[in-house]
N, C-alpha and C positions, 0 to 999 in steps of 0.2 A: 413571406419567406418561411420555408417549411422548418428550417432548423431551429430548435428550441435551445435557449441557454440552459446551463445546468441547473439553475435555480428553479426552472419550470419542469424538469424532467421527472417522470414518476419514480425512477430509480437509477442508481449509478452515478459516479462522479468521475471526472476526467483529470483531476489535479493529483499531484504526487503525494506520497507519504514519506517524508525525509527519514524518519526513524526506521521504517521497514526497508527502505531503499538502502540504508547504511547496513542494517543487520544482515540482509540477504546478499550484499555485495554488489548490487546493481549500480550504486553510485560509482564505485571503482571502475566498473566496466564502461560506463557511459563516459567518465572522464578520459579514460584511455582512448576511447573511440573518437573523441573530439580534439585530441592532441596530435598535431601533425608530426611531432617528434616521436610519437608513439605508434598508434594504430589507425589514425584517421585516413591515411593514404589508402591502405588496403580496403577498409570498410567502405569508404566513399566510391572508390574505383569500381568495386563490384556492384554496389548499388546502382550506380548510374550506367553501368554497362549492360544491364539486363534488358531494358527497353530504351535504348538511347535515341536521341534526335538523329535523323538521317536525311541525307540529300535526296530528294526525289525530283527527277527532271519534270519540267512543265511541258505538257504535250504540245501546246500551241505556241510555245516560245523556245525554239531551239537554243541551247546553251545556257538556259536559265534553269535554276532548281529552286525548290521550296523546301523548308525544313519542317518535318513532322515525325511523329512516332506512332502512327496508327497501324500497328501490326495485327490488329484483332478483327475477328468476325464472330458471328453467332451461327452455330450449326443447329438448324431446326427444319423439320419437314414442312411446316406451314409457312409459305412465303410471306403472307401478310404479318403473321406473328413475328417471323424472323426480322422483318423491316422495323416493327415497333420495338422489339428488343434492342436492336442495333441503335435506333434513334435514342433510346433511353440510356443504355449501358456503355455504348462505345463512341458515339458521336461526340467529338471534343467540344463541339459548339451547340450541344443540345439545350433547348430551352424548356424541355420537359422535366429536367431535374435541377435542383438548386444546390450546388456545391456538394454533391453526393460524396465524392472522393477526396474532399479537402483541397489543400493548395494545389493549383493547377488543374484540378477537376478532370483527371484522366485515368482510365483504368490502368494504364501502364505505370503512372506515377504512383497510384495506390498500391499496386503490387510491389514496387520498388520500396515504398515506405515499410511494408511488411518485411521485405527481405532485410532492410537496414536493421530493424529491431532483432530479427533472428540472428543476424551476424554478431550483434552485441550481446544481448541477454540470452538468446536461444529460444525464447517463446514470446508470443504476443497475443493480445486480446483486443478485439474491436467490438464495441456495442453496435448492434443493428437497430435502427428504428424503421418500422414499417408504416406505410400509409397508402391510401387509395390515390392512384395516379390516373389522369384522363389523358389518353393519346388519341387524338382525332375521334373524339366521342366514344372511345372504348375504355372501360374501367379495368384497371389492374391493381393488384396489391403488390407493391414493390418496395424495396428498401429506399428510404429517403435520406438516410444519414448513416455514416460509419464514423464512430468516435473512438479514439484510442483509449483504452482503460489501462492505467498504470499496472504493470504486471506484478509489482511488489504487493499490491492489494488483492490480487486475484488468486483463485484456487479452482482447480478442475474437480467436479464431482463425478465420480464413477460408481457404477454398479456392475459387478461381475466383469470388470475390465472394460466395460463400455462407457463412454461419456454420456451422462444424462443431464448435465447442466454445469453451471458455474456460480461461484460465490465471490463476492467482493466484501472486504472488511478492512477498515482502517484502524491503526493503532490508537489506543486511548490517548497517547500523548498528542498526536495530530488532531484527533477529534476535539480535544479540549483547547488546543492552541489555534487551530484553523478557523478564521472568521466565516469561511464559506459553509461551515456547518450550521449557520444561522440563516433563516429565510427572512423575508421582508418583515414578518410579524414578530421577529426576534424569538421564535420558537425553535427549539433544538430539533435537528433532522437526524435521521437514522445514520449510523456509521457502517452498517452491513446490509447486503442485498443478496437476493437469490435470482439468477438468471435462468431462463429456459435454454435449452440447447440451441434453439433457432434464433436467440436473441444475441448471440455472440459469435464472431469468427475467431477461432483459436488455431494458431499454427505453431509448430515446434520445428526447430532446425533439424532437417531430415538426414543429414550426413554424419552426425556424431552426437553423443550424449551431451557434450558441452558445446557452447557456441565457439566459434573461432577466436573471438576476443578473450573468452575465458581460458581457452587452451593456450593462448599466447602470453598471458600475464607473466608467466615464469621466465620469459625471455626478455622482459622489458628492462631488467636491471642493467645488463651490458649495453643495451641500447641507450638508456638514460645516462649511464656512466660515460659513454663516448661523447654525448653532447656537452655534458658538464666538463669533460676533459678539455674540449676545444675552448671553453670559456676560461678555464683555469690556466691553460697554456698561453692564451693571449694576455691574460692578466699578469702572469709571471714574467712576461717579456717587458711589460710596462712598469709594474711595481717591483723593480729590481732590488729594492732594499727590504721588501717584505719577506718574512720567513714563515708566513702563514702555512700550515702543513699541506693543504690541498695544492698550493702553488709550488711548494718545494717538491711535492710528489710529481706534479706535472713537468717540472724541469728535468727530472730523471726518468721520465717515462717517454717511450718513442710513440710517435703518431702511428706508425706501421702496426705495432702490437695492439694498440687500442682499436684501430680500424679493422683489424682481422677479427677481433672478438665481436665487434659490431656487425661485421658482414656475416659472420656465422649465425649470430642470433637472428638477424633480419631475414636471412635465407630460411631458417626454421619457421619463422612467422609466415613468410610468403608460402611456404609449402603447406602450412595449416590452412591458409586461406585459398589454396589452390591458385594463387596469384602469380603474376609474372615476376621474375627475378630482377633485382635492381641492376641497372646497366653499369653502375659504378662499383658493383660488388665483385665477388670472386669471378675469374674467368671461367667460361663454360665452353664446352665443345659445341660445335654447330648443330650437332644432332640433338643435344640436350636442350639447347635454346628452342629448337623447333618443337621438341617434345612438350616443353612447359607451356608453349602457346597453345598447342593442341589440348593439352590437359585442362587449361583455363577455359577454353571455348566449350569443351564438353561439360565442364562443371557448370558454366552459365546455362547451358541447355538443360541440364538436369534440374537446376534451381528453377528455371522458367517453368518446366513441366510440373514441378511440385506446386508452384504458386498458382498456376492456372487450374491444376486438378483440385486444389483446396477451394478455390473460388467457385468452381462448378459444384462441388459437393456441399459446400456450406452456404452458398448464396443461390445459384441458379436452380439447384434441386429443390430448395425450399420454395423458391418463386413458383416452380411448377406445381408443387403441393398446394400452396396457398391459392393458386388460380385454377386448379383442377385441369392443367394441361395433360394431354394424353402421354406425352413423352417429355423428359427434362431437356431443355436446350442446353447447349454446351458453349463455352467460350473457347475459341481456337485462336491460334496465332501462327504467323509464318514470317519469312524474311531472314532466316538464319540457316547456315549450313547445319545439317543433321549430324549426329554422332557418327553414324555409318560413313557419311562422306568424309568426316575428319579422320576417322580410323583408316579409311582407304588411302587418304592422302599421305598419312604418316607411313603406311606400309609401302606405297609407291616410292616415297622418299628414301626409306630404308633400303629397299632393293635396287635403287638407282634408276628407276623409270621416270622419276620426277626430280628435277634439279632444285637446288636451293632457291634460285631466282624464280622458278616456276611456282614453288609452293608458297613463296611470299606473295606473288602477284595473284594467284588463284585461291589461296586459302587464308593467309594471314591478313591480308588487306581487306578481306570480305567480312561480313558480319558473322 
């Protein structure tokens, strides 16, 4: 097995730093993203919509479908090299790599994991381990492992505005408390490391300075208040003799007023995430309903483009350099309507050349 446990790594740790996570506010962001009453619906929906499982007809069995999400290919001028690269980086059942992408071991799942972190904290760091790989008696220098590095411990090193490397440093509190800073010989290990640029994949949320989760925190108060109001209102009807202030307040507060505050806050959150509006929220015009779906699909396209572009620049371009390829290969994907097609559909719907039913069948129900 190529993957080395952290105790054997030359540098870098993958466990968290609770103190730095608290100080930098990452703990609050991650808790909100995991709570279904707060932001997990938006975060998870976008994550899993980027490269979802899809039904693919089985050619020799009419009426049957298989479920897969192989949207990817490699663009390369050398057919033999292209085949080797696709065997290693794309084939979901490749036996040339050993859990390169982590759980699920697919490039789509790996890109979704990056997106998930960007939606929450706004940046992410993955340590890259390189090694020699033999594919049909041909030797390549390929990445053999991507390991997530806790972003509260990471820092980007720049020179004249250009990224030149990365640093990892744990707080003294975690260093003294965490048992994993001891190796098998009970000798203390380092708490800081320097990484070269090609040893880390670094991505930053491309559409705003702050992550959608960070932007949405200010709207969580009315959302959480609404859920608590529901509990208090139920209790006030059961505990009729209780004069506990929250229960008394619930007795004299209307559901409609609290629901409206919740709907407004949730709509603002969905707009930040470029996500679809809640079906139980405020009533929308048919046009705005279509518009939000088109906006969401375009946002997913832009997100996919960013993730694939970063993979090409930070992984495949380095692969080309380490193996002295003439040209850098590129990861490509297909299977989704383009932004131009989506814009054209919205225009046709706006001027009446496409009906609501047509746009639902031809655009909304497609990827």
